[in-house]
C-alpha positions, 0 to 999 in steps of 0.5 A: 684356452679355458682352464678346466682344472686347477690342482693344488695340494697343501704341502707339509713342511716336515723334512725327510730323514736323508738316506744319503748325503746326496738326498740332503738338498731335497729333503723337504721336497715332494713330487706333487700332482700337476698344478695350475693345469690349463687344457687346450685340445690335446695340449696342456700347461702346468706350473710344475710338469712338462712331458706327455700323459694320458687322461680320461680313462683307467690306466694300470701301467706306464713305463719309459726310459731316459738318459740322466741329464747334467745340470748347469748350476750358477754360483750358490744356486739351489734349484731342482729337476726330476724325471719320472714315470707315474700313475695318477696326479693329473685329475687326482690327488695322489701320484705313484711314481719313481724316477731320478733327480738332478739338482743344484745345491748351493751351486753344486750338482747333485744326482740321485733317485727315488720313489714316492707314493704321494702325498707321502714323502719321497724315499731316496735310494742310495745307489750312485747316479751320474749324468749320462746314465741310462734309466728305465722305469715302470709303475704298475697297478696290481689291484686293490690299491697296490702298486709295483714300482721298478727303477733301473740304472743300466749304466751303473748296474743296479735296479730297485723294486718297491711294492706299496699301496696308495689307498687314494689311487684312482689310476686316473692318469699315466704320465712320463714327466720332467718336473719342478718339485714342490715344497711347503712354499709351492713350486721350487725353482727349476734346475737347468737340465738342458734337454732330457730325452725319453723313449719307449714310453708305454701306457697299458702295454701300448705306445703312449700315443696310441692310448686315449687320450694323450696330451703334451704338457708345457711347464709355464708360469704365467706367460713364462715357459719354463720347459717345453716338450716336443711332439711324439716320435713313433708314439713313444719318444719325446724330449723336454727342454729347459728354458727358465727357472 
């Protein structure tokens, strides 16, 4: 139970210009690399990530699908949860990623989607997102530090493709993640998203569980489990369950 790495990044406080009203609760958040990572054979814990990833090799693509969960918000609660696929972030300081959000803004649920070339801030899409929507996403390295990010909401009937560059991208990990986003003050409170189910998870065009080296990640702060992760079903499907903010 020895920590093999402790990943931390200075997070700037400047706010994003919101592209929609739905983006406003998260205008100063980022989706950061895995933080406070401790590895135990094929399992790891992190203060901000829960899910499955692959490390120890070079990864050029990752994809998965999920159903957008509904958040439960208490009165005046402000909290956050993100669901995404990406390259890098576990063992590197950049993350190329795209996904959806389910937040609580002063007690009101807020849903939207985004892409991000961390450490740059995320960019929010204006498309409608609702609980129960079926998402699929992929991130592909096209060489020379360039990436293609695709996010599709088949329920609402929209798809977004973003091409961009990440000069510091190492393609050091590939991940399918539920996250507690961060701000300049650190990891933000995790919203109660219940359980989110991921399916069809692939890395380098193969089942995530068949590509070296897969590991599950539990989100925890000290001895408190914030979100737990199930085992892999068929090497491509798993769920993440909320426990604590």
